[in-house]
C-alpha positions in Angstrom: 10.9 14.4 -1.0 7.7 16.3 -1.5 4.2 15.5 -0.3 2.2 12.7 -1.9 -1.6 13.4 -2.0 -3.9 10.4 -2.4 -7.3 11.4 -4.0 -10.1 9.2 -5.3 -13.6 8.0 -4.8 -14.7 6.6 -1.4 -13.5 2.9 -1.1 -10.6 3.4 -3.6 -8.1 2.5 -0.5 -6.7 6.0 0.3 -6.6 5.5 4.0 -5.3 1.9 3.8 -2.9 2.5 1.0 -1.8 5.9 2.8 -0.7 3.9 5.9 1.3 1.5 4.0 2.9 4.2 1.8 3.8 6.2 4.7 5.9 3.2 6.1 7.4 2.6 2.8 8.4 6.2 1.9 9.2 6.9 5.8 7.0 9.8 5.8 4.1 10.8 8.4 0.5 10.2 7.5 -2.0 12.9 7.4 -5.6 12.1 7.0 -7.9 15.0 6.0 -11.1 13.5 7.3 -9.5 12.5 10.8 -8.0 15.9 11.1 -11.3 17.4 10.6 -13.1 15.1 12.9 -10.3 15.9 15.8 -10.7 19.7 15.3 -14.7 19.7 15.1 -14.9 16.9 17.8 -17.5 15.3 15.6 -17.7 12.5 13.1 -17.9 13.1 9.3 -21.7 11.6 9.3 -22.4 14.1 12.2 -20.9 17.1 10.5 -22.9 16.3 7.5 -26.1 15.9 9.3 -25.7 18.8 11.7 -24.0 21.4 9.3 -24.5 20.1 5.7 -22.2 19.3 2.9 -21.5 22.9 1.9 -19.9 23.6 5.4 -17.9 20.5 5.5 -16.3 21.3 2.0 -15.3 24.7 3.7 -13.7 22.5 6.6 -11.9 20.6 3.7 -10.4 23.8 2.2 -9.2 25.1 5.4 -7.6 21.9 6.3 -5.6 21.7 3.1 -4.5 25.2 3.7 -3.3 24.2 7.2 -1.4 21.3 5.8 0.2 23.6 3.4 1.7 25.7 6.2 3.4 22.7 7.9 7.0 22.0 7.6 8.0 18.6 6.4 6.8 16.0 3.9 3.8 13.8 4.3 1.7 11.3 2.7 -1.9 12.9 2.6 -5.0 10.8 2.4 -8.0 12.9 1.5 -11.8 12.7 1.6 -13.4 11.5 -1.7 -15.3 14.6 -2.5 -12.5 17.2 -1.5 -10.9 17.5 -5.1 -14.4 18.4 -6.6 -13.9 21.9 -5.4 -11.6 24.0 -7.9 -9.9 25.9 -5.1 -9.3 22.5 -3.1 -7.5 21.0 -6.7 -5.2 24.1 -6.9 -4.3 23.6 -3.3 -3.3 20.1 -3.5 -1.3 20.4 -6.7 0.7 23.2 -4.8 1.2 20.4 -1.9 2.9 18.1 -4.3 2.3 14.9 -6.3 -1.3 14.1 -6.5 -2.0 10.4 -7.2 -5.7 9.4 -8.4 -6.7 6.2 -7.3 -9.3 5.1 -10.0 -11.7 2.5 -9.2 -14.8 0.9 -10.9 -18.5 1.6 -9.4 -18.8 -2.0 -9.0 -15.8 -2.5 -7.0 -16.8 0.5 -4.8 -20.2 -1.3 -4.3 -18.9 -4.6 -3.0 -16.5 -2.8 -0.6 -18.9 -0.3 0.8 -22.3 -2.1 0.8 -22.3 -2.9 4.5 -20.8 0.4 5.5 -23.3 2.5 7.2 -20.8 5.4 8.1 -20.7 7.1 4.5 -23.4 9.9 4.4 -23.6 10.3 0.5 -24.4 6.6 0.4 -27.4 6.5 2.7 -30.9 5.9 1.2 -32.2 3.8 -1.5 -30.1 2.5 -4.5 -26.7 2.9 -3.4 -25.1 1.6 -6.5 -26.9 4.3 -8.6 -25.7 6.8 -6.2 -22.0 5.6 -6.6 -22.3 5.6 -10.3 -23.8 9.3 -10.2 -21.4 10.7 -8.0 -18.3 9.0 -9.8 -19.5 10.4 -13.3 -19.8 13.8 -11.5 -16.2 13.7 -9.8 -14.1 11.6 -12.5 -13.2 14.8 -14.4 -12.1 16.7 -11.3 -10.0 13.7 -10.1 -8.3 13.4 -13.7 -7.7 17.2 -13.8 -6.0 17.3 -10.4 -3.6 14.3 -10.7 -0.4 13.8 -12.3 -0.4 10.2 -11.6 -3.5 7.8 -12.3 -3.6 4.3 -11.1 -6.3 1.9 -11.6 -6.6 -0.3 -8.5 -9.5 -2.6 -9.3 -8.0 -6.3 -8.7 -4.4 -4.8 -8.5 -2.3 -6.1 -5.5 -1.4 -3.5 -2.8 2.3 -4.0 -3.4 2.0 -3.2 -7.2 0.2 0.0 -6.4 2.6 1.1 -3.7 5.6 0.3 -6.2 4.1 2.4 -8.9 3.7 5.3 -6.6 7.1 5.2 -5.1 8.8 4.7 -8.4 7.1 7.7 -10.0 7.9 10.1 -6.8 11.6 8.9 -7.1 11.8 9.4 -10.9 10.3 12.9 -10.1 12.6 13.9 -7.4 15.6 12.9 -9.5 14.2 14.9 -12.5 13.8 17.8 -10.0 17.4 17.7 -9.2 18.5 17.5 -12.5 16.4 20.4 -13.7 18.0 22.7 -10.9 21.2 21.6 -12.3 20.7 22.2 -15.9 18.6 25.6 -15.8 20.2 27.9 -13.2 18.9 31.3 -12.8 16.1 30.9 -15.1 13.8 34.0 -15.3 10.4 33.8 -16.7 7.8 36.6 -17.5 4.1 36.3 -17.3 2.0 39.0 -18.7 -1.8 39.3 -18.1 -3.7 41.7 -20.7 -6.9 43.6 -19.9 -9.5 42.3 -17.3 -7.3 39.6 -16.0 -7.0 41.5 -12.7 -10.7 40.8 -12.4 -10.4 37.3 -12.0 -12.9 36.0 -9.6 -15.3 39.0 -10.2 -16.0 38.6 -14.0 -17.9 36.0 -15.7 -17.2 33.2 -12.7 -18.9 30.6 -15.1 -16.2 31.0 -17.7 -13.3 32.1 -15.8 -13.7 30.3 -12.3 -14.1 31.6 -9.0 -10.5 32.3 -8.2 -9.2 35.6 -7.9 -6.0 37.2 -9.3 -4.2 36.9 -6.1 -4.6 33.4 -6.1 -3.0 33.1 -9.7 -0.1 35.2 -8.2 0.1 32.8 -5.3 -0.1 29.9 -7.8 2.8 31.2 -9.8 5.0 32.0 -6.9 4.8 28.5 -5.6 5.5 27.2 -9.2 8.6 29.4 -9.2 9.9 28.0 -5.6 9.1 24.4 -7.1 11.2 24.9 -10.2 14.0 27.1 -8.5 13.3 29.8 -11.2 12.1 33.5 -10.9 8.6 34.3 -12.2 7.7 37.7 -12.6 4.0 38.7 -13.3 2.7 41.8 -15.0 -0.8 42.8 -15.6 -1.9 46.1 -17.6 -5.1 46.9 -19.2 -3.3 49.1 -21.7 -2.0 48.1 -24.8 1.3 50.5 -25.0 2.3 49.4 -21.3 2.3 45.5 -22.3 4.3 46.4 -25.4 6.8 48.3 -23.1 7.2 45.2 -20.9 7.7 42.9 -23.9 10.6 45.2 -25.2 12.0 45.4 -21.6 12.4 41.7 -21.5 14.8 41.7 -24.5 17.1 44.0 -22.1 16.6 42.1 -18.7 17.5 38.7 -20.2 14.1 37.2 -19.7 14.4 33.3 -20.6 10.7 33.0 -21.7 7.3 34.6 -21.6 3.9 33.3 -20.9 1.1 35.7 -22.1 -2.5 36.0 -21.8 -3.3 39.2 -24.1 -6.9 39.0 -23.1 -9.1 40.9 -25.7 -5.8 42.1 -27.5 -5.4 38.6 -28.6 -7.8 39.1 -31.4 -6.4 42.3 -32.9 -3.3 43.9 -31.6 -0.8 43.7 -34.2 1.3 46.0 -32.1 1.7 43.3 -29.5 2.1 40.8 -32.1 5.2 42.7 -33.6 6.6 43.1 -30.2 6.5 39.3 -29.5 8.1 38.7 -32.8 10.8 40.8 -31.9 11.7 38.4 -28.7 13.5 35.3 -29.6 12.8 33.4 -26.4 10.2 30.6 -26.0 6.7 32.1 -25.8 3.4 30.6 -24.8 -0.1 32.1 -25.4 -2.3 31.1 -22.7 -6.2 31.3 -22.4 -8.1 30.3 -19.5 -11.6 29.3 -21.3 -11.8 27.3 -24.2 -11.8 29.9 -27.0 -12.6 27.3 -29.6 -16.0 26.9 -28.0 -17.0 30.6 -27.7 -18.1 33.6 -29.7 -16.4 33.5 -33.5 -14.0 36.7 -32.7 -12.5 34.6 -29.8 -11.2 32.1 -32.1 -8.9 34.7 -34.1 -5.5 35.3 -32.5 -3.3 37.7 -34.2 -0.6 36.6 -31.6 -0.7 33.2 -31.9 1.6 32.7 -35.0 4.7 34.5 -33.1 4.3 32.1 -29.9 5.7 28.8 -29.8 2.5 27.1 -28.7 -1.0 28.2 -27.5 -2.6 26.7 -24.4 -6.3 27.0 -23.8 -9.3 25.7 -21.9 -7.2 24.4 -19.1 -8.3 26.9 -16.5 -5.4 28.7 -14.3 -3.6 25.4 -14.7 -2.7 26.5 -18.2 -0.2 28.9 -16.9 1.6 26.0 -14.9 1.7 24.1 -18.3 3.0 27.3 -20.0 5.7 27.5 -17.5 6.6 23.9 -17.9 6.8 24.0 -21.6 9.4 27.1 -21.4 11.4 25.3 -18.9 11.4 22.0 -21.0 12.6 24.0 -24.1 15.5 25.7 -21.8 16.5 22.3 -20.5 17.0 21.0 -24.0 18.9 23.9 -25.2 21.0 24.0 -22.4 22.1 20.4 -23.1 
């Protein structure tokens, strides 16, 4: 069984549910806030006061990385703001099944109105602060999670049942996937300037660098029991050569982000058309909301589907698409 990670706003029940889920699933519990407090020798509110929120968020990232290096499977309860940082969301998704415990602002207020240990709720009008923070974070929570559970007025046993059933179903599907897709070999091709991730236009392409993408895909390969090779070039001819090589090395599927070649390289388009395996075109940004020329793709029509605007997560979605196609054909 892989790790189960609970995320959500403060007061959503991550800590209390984590304890009960730990007993039910017979997995040790890790609480990121408590881990940080033990390591720093200070309470969370004290860390906020002494070092500030930015420093605390860096501690959360370090904590998640440490958990990733541990052996075994855990139930992991996270701090409410931990998934807001893009790097943290990617790390959580690598760790296992992320469950978002979604809650209404009114419920949070009722649960926490007497709690003086929450540094982000101190001051005037805590209800308005709750609404503002939840609005800021809701997209990050939803994008990070693969299972979302509304916890307002829901019995604990019902929530625990939903999580355990989902995890067992996922575990079974993983076993079946390994049985039906042996030796799968996928090729990820990145075009010009993708090697400059984390350097170029961070507001558009994010702050994660190219090595982070490589690590993310390597982890995905381990999870899916398949081989994922990543190739990057700033040169059109090299990309065409690699696509052609895929025919001879029995590649099972291609994920390609052609970069700027997307908009005009008919040579890459023709090379892709020559390979009759599942192919997915990926773009990190939402190309439909950018310059007019970026909305044009000459390679899209020779790919099975196009994924855009999902950040680096789009690569994982593309891998899932190809593996699903392969499993269907295998049956």
